[in-house]
NUDO-648227 format. One record per residue: residue in three letters; x, y, z of N, C-alpha, C in turn. Coordinates in steps of 0.1 Angstrom, whole numbers. Layout:
REM NUDO-648227
resn=ALA, n_x=X, n_y=Y, n_z=Z, ca_x=X, ca_y=Y, ca_z=Z, c_x=X, c_y=Y, c_z=Z $
...
END
This chain:
REM NUDO-648227
resn=MET, n_x=-78, n_y=-18, n_z=191, ca_x=-69, ca_y=-16, ca_z=180, c_x=-60, c_y=-3, c_z=183 $
resn=THR, n_x=-47, n_y=-5, n_z=182, ca_x=-38, ca_y=6, ca_z=183, c_x=-34, c_y=10, c_z=169 $
resn=VAL, n_x=-37, n_y=22, n_z=165, ca_x=-35, ca_y=27, ca_z=152, c_x=-22, c_y=34, c_z=151 $
resn=GLY, n_x=-13, n_y=31, n_z=141, ca_x=0, ca_y=38, ca_z=140, c_x=0, c_y=50, c_z=131 $
resn=HIS, n_x=-11, n_y=53, n_z=124, ca_x=-12, ca_y=65, ca_z=116, c_x=-27, c_y=68, c_z=114 $
resn=ALA, n_x=-29, n_y=79, n_z=108, ca_x=-43, ca_y=83, ca_z=106, c_x=-49, c_y=75, c_z=95 $
resn=ALA, n_x=-58, n_y=66, n_z=98, ca_x=-64, ca_y=57, ca_z=89, c_x=-75, c_y=63, c_z=80 $
resn=SER, n_x=-82, n_y=73, n_z=86, ca_x=-93, ca_y=79, ca_z=79, c_x=-88, c_y=90, c_z=70 $
resn=GLY, n_x=-96, n_y=94, n_z=60, ca_x=-91, ca_y=104, ca_z=50, c_x=-88, c_y=97, c_z=37 $
resn=TYR, n_x=-80, n_y=103, n_z=29, ca_x=-76, ca_y=98, ca_z=16, c_x=-62, c_y=93, c_z=16 $
resn=HIS, n_x=-59, n_y=83, n_z=7, ca_x=-45, ca_y=77, ca_z=6, c_x=-43, c_y=74, c_z=-8 $
resn=LEU, n_x=-30, n_y=75, n_z=-12, ca_x=-26, ca_y=70, ca_z=-26, c_x=-20, c_y=56, c_z=-24 $
resn=TRP, n_x=-24, n_y=47, n_z=-32, ca_x=-19, ca_y=33, ca_z=-32, c_x=-14, c_y=29, c_z=-45 $
resn=LEU, n_x=-3, n_y=21, n_z=-45, ca_x=2, ca_y=14, ca_z=-56, c_x=-2, c_y=-1, c_z=-54 $
resn=VAL, n_x=-9, n_y=-7, n_z=-64, ca_x=-16, ca_y=-20, ca_z=-62, c_x=-11, c_y=-30, c_z=-72 $
resn=PRO, n_x=-7, n_y=-42, n_z=-67, ca_x=-4, ca_y=-52, ca_z=-77, c_x=-16, c_y=-56, c_z=-85 $
resn=GLN, n_x=-14, n_y=-62, n_z=-97, ca_x=-25, ca_y=-67, ca_z=-105, c_x=-22, c_y=-81, c_z=-109 $
resn=GLY, n_x=-32, n_y=-88, n_z=-115, ca_x=-30, ca_y=-101, ca_z=-121, c_x=-25, c_y=-111, c_z=-111 $
resn=GLU, n_x=-15, n_y=-119, n_z=-115, ca_x=-10, ca_y=-130, ca_z=-107, c_x=-3, c_y=-125, c_z=-94 $
resn=ALA, n_x=3, n_y=-114, n_z=-94, ca_x=9, ca_y=-109, ca_z=-82, c_x=-1, c_y=-105, c_z=-72 $
resn=LEU, n_x=-12, n_y=-99, n_z=-76, ca_x=-23, ca_y=-96, ca_z=-67, c_x=-29, c_y=-109, c_z=-62 $
resn=HIS, n_x=-31, n_y=-119, n_z=-70, ca_x=-37, ca_y=-132, ca_z=-66, c_x=-28, c_y=-138, c_z=-55 $
resn=ARG, n_x=-15, n_y=-139, n_z=-58, ca_x=-6, ca_y=-145, ca_z=-48, c_x=-6, c_y=-137, c_z=-35 $
resn=LEU, n_x=-5, n_y=-124, n_z=-35, ca_x=-4, ca_y=-116, ca_z=-23, c_x=-17, c_y=-116, c_z=-16 $
resn=GLN, n_x=-29, n_y=-116, n_z=-23, ca_x=-41, ca_y=-117, ca_z=-16, c_x=-43, c_y=-130, c_z=-9 $
resn=GLY, n_x=-37, n_y=-141, n_z=-15, ca_x=-38, ca_y=-154, ca_z=-8, c_x=-30, c_y=-154, c_z=5 $
resn=VAL, n_x=-18, n_y=-147, n_z=5, ca_x=-10, ca_y=-146, ca_z=17, c_x=-17, c_y=-138, c_z=27 $
resn=VAL, n_x=-23, n_y=-126, n_z=24, ca_x=-31, ca_y=-118, ca_z=33, c_x=-42, c_y=-126, c_z=39 $
resn=ASP, n_x=-50, n_y=-132, n_z=30, ca_x=-61, ca_y=-140, ca_z=35, c_x=-57, c_y=-152, c_z=44 $
resn=GLY, n_x=-46, n_y=-158, n_z=40, ca_x=-42, ca_y=-170, ca_z=48, c_x=-37, c_y=-165, c_z=62 $
resn=LEU, n_x=-29, n_y=-155, n_z=63, ca_x=-25, ca_y=-150, ca_z=76, c_x=-36, c_y=-144, c_z=84 $
resn=ALA, n_x=-46, n_y=-137, n_z=78, ca_x=-57, ca_y=-132, ca_z=85, c_x=-65, c_y=-144, c_z=91 $
resn=GLY, n_x=-67, n_y=-154, n_z=83, ca_x=-75, ca_y=-166, ca_z=88, c_x=-68, c_y=-173, c_z=99 $
resn=ALA, n_x=-55, n_y=-175, n_z=98, ca_x=-47, ca_y=-183, ca_z=107, c_x=-45, c_y=-175, c_z=121 $
resn=TYR, n_x=-44, n_y=-162, n_z=120, ca_x=-40, ca_y=-154, ca_z=132, c_x=-51, c_y=-144, c_z=135 $
resn=ASP, n_x=-63, n_y=-146, n_z=131, ca_x=-74, ca_y=-137, ca_z=135, c_x=-72, c_y=-123, c_z=132 $
resn=GLY, n_x=-68, n_y=-120, n_z=120, ca_x=-66, ca_y=-106, ca_z=116, c_x=-76, c_y=-102, c_z=105 $
resn=PRO, n_x=-77, n_y=-89, n_z=102, ca_x=-86, ca_y=-84, ca_z=91, c_x=-81, c_y=-88, c_z=77 $
resn=VAL, n_x=-90, n_y=-89, n_z=68, ca_x=-86, ca_y=-91, ca_z=54, c_x=-86, c_y=-77, c_z=47 $
resn=PHE, n_x=-77, n_y=-75, n_z=39, ca_x=-75, ca_y=-62, ca_z=32, c_x=-69, c_y=-64, c_z=19 $
resn=ALA, n_x=-70, n_y=-54, n_z=10, ca_x=-63, ca_y=-55, ca_z=-3, c_x=-48, c_y=-52, c_z=-2 $
resn=PRO, n_x=-40, n_y=-60, n_z=-8, ca_x=-26, ca_y=-58, ca_z=-8, c_x=-22, c_y=-45, c_z=-15 $
resn=HIS, n_x=-14, n_y=-37, n_z=-9, ca_x=-11, ca_y=-24, ca_z=-15, c_x=2, c_y=-18, c_z=-9 $
resn=VAL, n_x=8, n_y=-9, n_z=-16, ca_x=19, ca_y=-1, ca_z=-11, c_x=14, c_y=13, c_z=-10 $
resn=THR, n_x=13, n_y=19, n_z=2, ca_x=9, ca_y=33, ca_z=4, c_x=19, c_y=42, c_z=-1 $
resn=LEU, n_x=16, n_y=50, n_z=-11, ca_x=25, ca_y=60, ca_z=-16, c_x=25, c_y=73, c_z=-8 $
resn=LEU, n_x=13, n_y=78, n_z=-4, ca_x=12, ca_y=90, ca_z=3, c_x=-1, c_y=90, c_z=12 $
resn=SER, n_x=1, n_y=95, n_z=24, ca_x=-10, ca_y=94, ca_z=33, c_x=-7, c_y=102, c_z=46 $
resn=PRO, n_x=-17, n_y=107, n_z=53, ca_x=-31, ca_y=110, ca_z=48, c_x=-32, c_y=122, c_z=40 $
resn=ILE, n_x=-42, n_y=123, n_z=32, ca_x=-45, ca_y=134, ca_z=23, c_x=-58, c_y=139, c_z=26 $
resn=ALA, n_x=-60, n_y=152, n_z=28, ca_x=-73, ca_y=158, ca_z=31, c_x=-77, c_y=167, c_z=19 $
resn=GLY, n_x=-90, n_y=169, n_z=17, ca_x=-94, ca_y=177, ca_z=7, c_x=-107, c_y=173, c_z=1 $
resn=ASP, n_x=-112, n_y=180, n_z=-9, ca_x=-124, ca_y=177, ca_z=-16, c_x=-122, c_y=166, c_z=-26 $
resn=GLU, n_x=-130, n_y=156, n_z=-26, ca_x=-128, ca_y=143, ca_z=-33, c_x=-126, c_y=146, c_z=-48 $
resn=ALA, n_x=-134, n_y=155, n_z=-54, ca_x=-133, ca_y=158, ca_z=-68, c_x=-120, c_y=164, c_z=-72 $
resn=SER, n_x=-115, n_y=173, n_z=-63, ca_x=-102, ca_y=179, ca_z=-65, c_x=-91, c_y=169, c_z=-64 $
resn=LEU, n_x=-92, n_y=160, n_z=-54, ca_x=-82, ca_y=150, ca_z=-52, c_x=-81, c_y=140, c_z=-64 $
resn=VAL, n_x=-93, n_y=137, n_z=-69, ca_x=-93, ca_y=128, ca_z=-81, c_x=-86, c_y=135, c_z=-93 $
resn=GLU, n_x=-89, n_y=148, n_z=-95, ca_x=-83, ca_y=155, ca_z=-106, c_x=-67, c_y=156, c_z=-104 $
resn=THR, n_x=-63, n_y=158, n_z=-92, ca_x=-49, ca_y=159, ca_z=-89, c_x=-42, c_y=145, c_z=-91 $
resn=ASN, n_x=-49, n_y=134, n_z=-87, ca_x=-44, ca_y=121, ca_z=-89, c_x=-42, c_y=118, c_z=-104 $
resn=ARG, n_x=-52, n_y=122, n_z=-112, ca_x=-51, ca_y=119, ca_z=-126, c_x=-40, c_y=127, c_z=-133 $
resn=ARG, n_x=-38, n_y=140, n_z=-129, ca_x=-27, ca_y=148, ca_z=-134, c_x=-13, c_y=142, c_z=-130 $
resn=LEU, n_x=-12, n_y=137, n_z=-117, ca_x=0, ca_y=131, ca_z=-112, c_x=3, c_y=119, c_z=-121 $
resn=ALA, n_x=-6, n_y=110, n_z=-122, ca_x=-4, ca_y=97, ca_z=-129, c_x=-1, c_y=99, c_z=-143 $
resn=ALA, n_x=-7, n_y=109, n_z=-150, ca_x=-4, ca_y=111, ca_z=-164, c_x=10, c_y=115, c_z=-167 $
resn=GLY, n_x=17, n_y=121, n_z=-157, ca_x=31, ca_y=125, ca_z=-159, c_x=41, c_y=115, c_z=-155 $
resn=LEU, n_x=37, n_y=103, n_z=-151, ca_x=46, ca_y=93, ca_z=-147, c_x=46, c_y=81, c_z=-156 $
resn=GLU, n_x=56, n_y=73, n_z=-156, ca_x=57, ca_y=61, ca_z=-164, c_x=56, c_y=48, c_z=-155 $
resn=THR, n_x=52, n_y=38, n_z=-162, ca_x=51, ca_y=25, ca_z=-155, c_x=65, c_y=21, c_z=-149 $
resn=PHE, n_x=65, n_y=15, n_z=-137, ca_x=77, ca_y=10, ca_z=-131, c_x=74, c_y=-2, c_z=-123 $
resn=ASN, n_x=85, n_y=-9, n_z=-119, ca_x=83, ca_y=-21, ca_z=-111, c_x=86, c_y=-19, c_z=-96 $
resn=LEU, n_x=79, n_y=-26, n_z=-88, ca_x=82, ca_y=-27, ca_z=-74, c_x=87, c_y=-41, c_z=-70 $
resn=ASP, n_x=97, n_y=-41, n_z=-62, ca_x=103, ca_y=-54, ca_z=-58, c_x=101, c_y=-56, c_z=-43 $
resn=LEU, n_x=94, n_y=-67, n_z=-39, ca_x=92, ca_y=-70, ca_z=-25, c_x=103, c_y=-79, c_z=-21 $
resn=THR, n_x=111, n_y=-75, n_z=-11, ca_x=123, ca_y=-82, ca_z=-8, c_x=123, c_y=-92, c_z=3 $
resn=VAL, n_x=120, n_y=-87, n_z=15, ca_x=121, ca_y=-96, ca_z=27, c_x=109, c_y=-93, c_z=36 $
resn=PRO, n_x=104, n_y=-103, n_z=43, ca_x=93, ca_y=-101, ca_z=53, c_x=99, c_y=-95, c_z=65 $
resn=GLU, n_x=92, n_y=-86, n_z=72, ca_x=97, ca_y=-80, ca_z=84, c_x=85, c_y=-78, c_z=93 $
resn=ALA, n_x=88, n_y=-77, n_z=106, ca_x=78, ca_y=-74, ca_z=116, c_x=80, c_y=-60, c_z=121 $
resn=GLY, n_x=69, n_y=-52, n_z=122, ca_x=69, ca_y=-39, ca_z=127, c_x=64, c_y=-38, c_z=141 $
resn=THR, n_x=61, n_y=-26, n_z=146, ca_x=56, ca_y=-25, ca_z=160, c_x=42, c_y=-18, c_z=160 $
resn=THR, n_x=36, n_y=-15, n_z=149, ca_x=24, ca_y=-8, ca_z=149, c_x=13, c_y=-17, c_z=142 $
resn=TYR, n_x=0, n_y=-14, n_z=145, ca_x=-11, ca_y=-21, ca_z=140, c_x=-10, c_y=-23, c_z=125 $
resn=PHE, n_x=-8, n_y=-13, n_z=117, ca_x=-8, ca_y=-13, ca_z=103, c_x=5, c_y=-17, c_z=97 $
resn=GLN, n_x=15, n_y=-19, n_z=105, ca_x=28, ca_y=-24, ca_z=100, c_x=32, c_y=-36, c_z=109 $
resn=CYS, n_x=23, n_y=-45, n_z=112, ca_x=26, ca_y=-56, ca_z=120, c_x=35, c_y=-66, c_z=113 $
resn=ILE, n_x=31, n_y=-71, n_z=101, ca_x=39, ca_y=-80, ca_z=93, c_x=38, c_y=-74, c_z=79 $
resn=TYR, n_x=49, n_y=-73, n_z=72, ca_x=49, ca_y=-67, ca_z=59, c_x=61, c_y=-72, c_z=51 $
resn=MET, n_x=61, n_y=-69, n_z=38, ca_x=72, ca_y=-72, ca_z=29, c_x=78, c_y=-58, c_z=26 $
resn=ARG, n_x=91, n_y=-57, n_z=28, ca_x=99, ca_y=-45, ca_z=25, c_x=99, c_y=-43, c_z=10 $
resn=VAL, n_x=97, n_y=-31, n_z=6, ca_x=98, ca_y=-27, ca_z=-8, c_x=112, c_y=-22, c_z=-11 $
resn=ALA, n_x=119, n_y=-27, n_z=-21, ca_x=132, ca_y=-22, ca_z=-24, c_x=132, c_y=-7, c_z=-28 $
resn=GLU, n_x=140, n_y=1, n_z=-23, ca_x=141, ca_y=15, ca_z=-27, c_x=146, c_y=15, c_z=-41 $
resn=SER, n_x=141, n_y=25, n_z=-49, ca_x=146, ca_y=26, ca_z=-63, c_x=144, c_y=40, c_z=-67 $
resn=PRO, n_x=152, n_y=44, n_z=-77, ca_x=150, ca_y=58, ca_z=-83, c_x=136, c_y=61, c_z=-87 $
resn=TRP, n_x=129, n_y=51, n_z=-93, ca_x=116, ca_y=53, ca_z=-98, c_x=106, c_y=55, c_z=-87 $
resn=LEU, n_x=107, n_y=47, n_z=-76, ca_x=98, ca_y=49, ca_z=-65, c_x=101, c_y=62, c_z=-58 $
resn=SER, n_x=113, n_y=66, n_z=-57, ca_x=116, ca_y=79, ca_z=-51, c_x=110, c_y=91, c_z=-59 $
resn=ARG, n_x=112, n_y=89, n_z=-72, ca_x=106, ca_y=100, ca_z=-81, c_x=91, c_y=101, c_z=-80 $
resn=VAL, n_x=84, n_y=89, n_z=-80, ca_x=70, ca_y=89, ca_z=-79, c_x=65, c_y=95, c_z=-65 $
resn=ARG, n_x=72, n_y=91, n_z=-55, ca_x=69, ca_y=96, ca_z=-41, c_x=71, c_y=112, c_z=-41 $
resn=LEU, n_x=82, n_y=116, n_z=-46, ca_x=84, ca_y=131, ca_z=-47, c_x=73, c_y=138, c_z=-55 $
resn=ALA, n_x=70, n_y=132, n_z=-66, ca_x=60, ca_y=139, ca_z=-75, c_x=46, c_y=139, c_z=-68 $
resn=ALA, n_x=43, n_y=128, n_z=-61, ca_x=30, ca_y=128, ca_z=-53, c_x=30, c_y=138, c_z=-42 $
resn=GLY, n_x=41, n_y=140, n_z=-35, ca_x=42, ca_y=150, ca_z=-25, c_x=40, c_y=164, c_z=-30 $
resn=GLU, n_x=47, n_y=166, n_z=-42, ca_x=45, ca_y=179, ca_z=-48, c_x=31, c_y=182, c_z=-53 $
resn=ALA, n_x=25, n_y=172, n_z=-59, ca_x=12, ca_y=173, ca_z=-64, c_x=1, c_y=176, c_z=-54 $
resn=PHE, n_x=3, n_y=169, n_z=-42, ca_x=-7, ca_y=171, ca_z=-31, c_x=-2, c_y=180, c_z=-20 $
resn=ASN, n_x=10, n_y=187, n_z=-23, ca_x=15, ca_y=196, ca_z=-13, c_x=17, c_y=190, c_z=1 $
resn=LEU, n_x=23, n_y=179, n_z=1, ca_x=26, ca_y=172, ca_z=14, c_x=41, c_y=168, c_z=15 $
resn=PRO, n_x=46, n_y=167, n_z=27, ca_x=60, ca_y=163, ca_z=29, c_x=62, c_y=148, c_z=24 $
resn=THR, n_x=74, n_y=145, n_z=20, ca_x=76, ca_y=131, ca_z=15, c_x=87, c_y=124, c_z=24 $
resn=ASP, n_x=91, n_y=131, n_z=35, ca_x=101, ca_y=124, ca_z=43, c_x=95, c_y=113, c_z=52 $
resn=ASP, n_x=102, n_y=106, n_z=59, ca_x=97, ca_y=96, ca_z=69, c_x=89, c_y=86, c_z=61 $
resn=TYR, n_x=95, n_y=79, n_z=51, ca_x=88, ca_y=70, ca_z=43, c_x=95, c_y=57, c_z=43 $
resn=MET, n_x=88, n_y=46, n_z=47, ca_x=94, ca_y=33, ca_z=46, c_x=85, c_y=24, c_z=37 $
resn=PRO, n_x=89, n_y=23, n_z=24, ca_x=80, ca_y=16, ca_z=15, c_x=78, c_y=1, c_z=19 $
resn=HIS, n_x=66, n_y=-3, n_z=20, ca_x=63, ca_y=-17, ca_z=24, c_x=49, c_y=-21, c_z=19 $
resn=LEU, n_x=47, n_y=-34, n_z=18, ca_x=34, ca_y=-40, ca_z=15, c_x=30, c_y=-48, c_z=27 $
resn=SER, n_x=20, n_y=-44, n_z=34, ca_x=16, ca_y=-51, ca_z=46, c_x=9, c_y=-65, c_z=42 $
resn=LEU, n_x=12, n_y=-75, n_z=50, ca_x=6, ca_y=-88, ca_z=49, c_x=-4, c_y=-91, c_z=60 $
resn=TYR, n_x=-2, n_y=-85, n_z=72, ca_x=-10, ca_y=-88, ca_z=83, c_x=-11, c_y=-75, c_z=92 $
resn=TYR, n_x=-23, n_y=-72, n_z=96, ca_x=-26, ca_y=-61, ca_z=105, c_x=-30, c_y=-66, c_z=118 $
resn=GLY, n_x=-24, n_y=-60, n_z=129, ca_x=-28, ca_y=-65, ca_z=142, c_x=-19, c_y=-59, c_z=153 $
resn=ASP, n_x=-25, n_y=-59, n_z=165, ca_x=-17, ca_y=-56, ca_z=177, c_x=-12, c_y=-70, c_z=182 $
resn=ALA, n_x=1, n_y=-71, n_z=182, ca_x=7, ca_y=-85, ca_z=185, c_x=19, c_y=-83, c_z=194 $
resn=THR, n_x=21, n_y=-92, n_z=203, ca_x=33, ca_y=-93, ca_z=211, c_x=44, c_y=-96, c_z=203 $
resn=PRO, n_x=57, n_y=-93, n_z=207, ca_x=68, ca_y=-97, ca_z=199, c_x=69, c_y=-112, c_z=196 $
resn=GLU, n_x=64, n_y=-120, n_z=205, ca_x=64, ca_y=-135, ca_z=203, c_x=54, c_y=-138, c_z=192 $
resn=ARG, n_x=43, n_y=-132, n_z=192, ca_x=32, ca_y=-135, ca_z=182, c_x=37, c_y=-130, c_z=169 $
resn=ARG, n_x=43, n_y=-118, n_z=168, ca_x=48, ca_y=-113, ca_z=156, c_x=58, c_y=-122, c_z=150 $
resn=ALA, n_x=67, n_y=-128, n_z=158, ca_x=77, ca_y=-137, ca_z=153, c_x=71, c_y=-150, c_z=147 $
resn=THR, n_x=60, n_y=-154, n_z=154, ca_x=53, ca_y=-166, ca_z=149, c_x=47, c_y=-163, c_z=135 $
resn=ILE, n_x=40, n_y=-152, n_z=134, ca_x=34, ca_y=-148, ca_z=122, c_x=44, c_y=-146, c_z=111 $
resn=LEU, n_x=55, n_y=-139, n_z=114, ca_x=65, ca_y=-137, ca_z=105, c_x=71, c_y=-150, c_z=99 $
resn=ALA, n_x=73, n_y=-160, n_z=107, ca_x=78, ca_y=-173, ca_z=103, c_x=68, c_y=-180, c_z=94 $
resn=ALA, n_x=55, n_y=-176, n_z=94, ca_x=45, ca_y=-182, ca_z=86, c_x=44, c_y=-176, c_z=72 $
resn=VAL, n_x=51, n_y=-165, n_z=69, ca_x=50, ca_y=-158, ca_z=56, c_x=57, c_y=-167, c_z=46 $
resn=PRO, n_x=49, n_y=-171, n_z=35, ca_x=55, ca_y=-180, ca_z=25, c_x=64, c_y=-173, c_z=16 $
resn=ALA, n_x=73, n_y=-181, n_z=10, ca_x=83, ca_y=-176, ca_z=1, c_x=77, c_y=-169, c_z=-11 $
resn=GLU, n_x=65, n_y=-173, n_z=-15, ca_x=58, ca_y=-167, ca_z=-26, c_x=55, c_y=-152, c_z=-25 $
resn=ALA, n_x=56, n_y=-147, n_z=-12, ca_x=54, ca_y=-132, ca_z=-10, c_x=65, c_y=-124, c_z=-15 $
resn=LYS, n_x=77, n_y=-130, n_z=-18, ca_x=88, ca_y=-122, ca_z=-24, c_x=86, c_y=-123, c_z=-39 $
resn=LEU, n_x=82, n_y=-111, n_z=-44, ca_x=80, ca_y=-110, ca_z=-58, c_x=81, c_y=-96, c_z=-63 $
resn=SER, n_x=81, n_y=-94, n_z=-76, ca_x=81, ca_y=-81, ca_z=-83, c_x=68, c_y=-79, c_z=-90 $
resn=PHE, n_x=64, n_y=-67, n_z=-92, ca_x=52, ca_y=-64, ca_z=-100, c_x=52, c_y=-51, c_z=-106 $
resn=PRO, n_x=47, n_y=-49, n_z=-118, ca_x=46, ca_y=-36, ca_z=-124, c_x=35, c_y=-27, c_z=-118 $
resn=VAL, n_x=38, n_y=-15, n_z=-117, ca_x=29, ca_y=-5, ca_z=-113, c_x=25, c_y=3, c_z=-125 $
resn=ASP, n_x=12, n_y=3, n_z=-128, ca_x=7, ca_y=10, ca_z=-140, c_x=-4, c_y=20, c_z=-137 $
resn=SER, n_x=-7, n_y=22, n_z=-124, ca_x=-17, ca_y=31, ca_z=-120, c_x=-15, c_y=35, c_z=-106 $
resn=ILE, n_x=-22, n_y=46, n_z=-102, ca_x=-22, ca_y=50, ca_z=-88, c_x=-37, c_y=51, c_z=-84 $
resn=GLN, n_x=-40, n_y=44, n_z=-73, ca_x=-54, ca_y=44, ca_z=-67, c_x=-55, c_y=55, c_z=-56 $
resn=LEU, n_x=-66, n_y=62, n_z=-57, ca_x=-70, ca_y=71, ca_z=-46, c_x=-80, c_y=64, c_z=-38 $
resn=ILE, n_x=-77, n_y=62, n_z=-25, ca_x=-85, ca_y=54, ca_z=-16, c_x=-91, c_y=64, c_z=-6 $
resn=ARG, n_x=-104, n_y=62, n_z=-4, ca_x=-111, ca_y=70, ca_z=7, c_x=-113, c_y=60, c_z=18 $
resn=ALA, n_x=-108, n_y=63, n_z=30, ca_x=-110, ca_y=55, ca_z=42, c_x=-120, c_y=62, c_z=51 $
resn=ASP, n_x=-131, n_y=55, n_z=53, ca_x=-142, ca_y=61, ca_z=61, c_x=-140, c_y=58, c_z=76 $
resn=SER, n_x=-131, n_y=48, n_z=79, ca_x=-128, ca_y=45, ca_z=92, c_x=-114, c_y=37, c_z=92 $
resn=GLU, n_x=-110, n_y=32, n_z=103, ca_x=-98, ca_y=24, ca_z=104, c_x=-99, c_y=10, c_z=99 $
resn=ARG, n_x=-112, n_y=6, n_z=97, ca_x=-114, ca_y=-8, ca_z=93, c_x=-113, c_y=-10, c_z=78 $
resn=PRO, n_x=-105, n_y=-20, n_z=73, ca_x=-104, ca_y=-22, ca_z=59, c_x=-117, c_y=-23, c_z=51 $
resn=VAL, n_x=-127, n_y=-28, n_z=57, ca_x=-140, ca_y=-29, ca_z=50, c_x=-146, c_y=-15, c_z=46 $
resn=ASP, n_x=-141, n_y=-5, n_z=53, ca_x=-145, ca_y=9, ca_z=50, c_x=-136, c_y=17, c_z=41 $
resn=TRP, n_x=-127, n_y=10, n_z=34, ca_x=-117, ca_y=16, ca_z=25, c_x=-122, c_y=14, c_z=11 $
resn=HIS, n_x=-123, n_y=25, n_z=3, ca_x=-129, ca_y=24, ca_z=-10, c_x=-121, c_y=31, c_z=-20 $
resn=CYS, n_x=-118, n_y=25, n_z=-32, ca_x=-111, ca_y=31, ca_z=-43, c_x=-121, c_y=41, c_z=-50 $
resn=VAL, n_x=-117, n_y=54, n_z=-50, ca_x=-126, ca_y=63, ca_z=-56, c_x=-120, c_y=68, c_z=-70 $
resn=ASP, n_x=-108, n_y=64, n_z=-73, ca_x=-102, ca_y=67, ca_z=-85, c_x=-90, c_y=58, c_z=-88 $
resn=GLU, n_x=-88, n_y=53, n_z=-100, ca_x=-76, ca_y=46, ca_z=-104, c_x=-72, c_y=52, c_z=-117 $
resn=ALA, n_x=-61, n_y=60, n_z=-116, ca_x=-55, ca_y=67, ca_z=-127, c_x=-44, c_y=60, c_z=-133 $
resn=PRO, n_x=-44, n_y=57, n_z=-146, ca_x=-33, ca_y=50, ca_z=-153, c_x=-21, c_y=59, c_z=-154 $
resn=LEU, n_x=-9, n_y=54, n_z=-152, ca_x=3, ca_y=61, ca_z=-154, c_x=4, c_y=65, c_z=-169 $
resn=GLY, n_x=11, n_y=75, n_z=-172, ca_x=12, ca_y=80, ca_z=-186, c_x=16, c_y=70, c_z=-196 $
resn=GLY, n_x=25, n_y=61, n_z=-192, ca_x=29, ca_y=50, ca_z=-201, c_x=20, c_y=38, c_z=-201 $
resn=ALA, n_x=9, n_y=38, n_z=-194, ca_x=0, ca_y=26, ca_z=-192, c_x=-13, c_y=28, c_z=-200 $
resn=SER, n_x=-19, n_y=17, n_z=-204, ca_x=-32, ca_y=18, ca_z=-211, c_x=-42, c_y=19, c_z=-200 $
resn=GLY, n_x=-53, n_y=26, n_z=-203, ca_x=-64, ca_y=27, ca_z=-193, c_x=-71, c_y=14, c_z=-191 $
resn=ARG, n_x=-78, n_y=13, n_z=-179, ca_x=-86, ca_y=1, ca_z=-176, c_x=-100, c_y=4, c_z=-177 $
END
């Protein structure tokens, strides 16, 4: 496995819910099964990697989320990347809301917010350009969708393997009801 970023540590995720989650999880599961990749939860990484004491990070995540409003993310087109964790993904449309949330997250966790390409991965793997093209062609049209974001998840990654990624906090945005 060639890793394109630090997979261990903590990460902030924006996660689809309901029907959008069901559809996207079906795409991830289908591509993983057809092309021998790992299964993982569909998500848009907002900020990563984050280091620190878990209790302090949970508190910061909750403060961050409380000051934000629910917004929508639009998945636009499937693309192929060149790194393991960005092999096949849906591009996320840039928006003022997403920019504001990203900036607020960077400020809250005292991390830079440059060098960000918002996306929702559909397939992880080391693949040749030919194999990436084949997998990209297999992405179903149902992966192009919009979904509301009403919380921010704090994920602890104990290794590079998705099975070792755990949600340690899900903080509702200020305009969202708690779960």
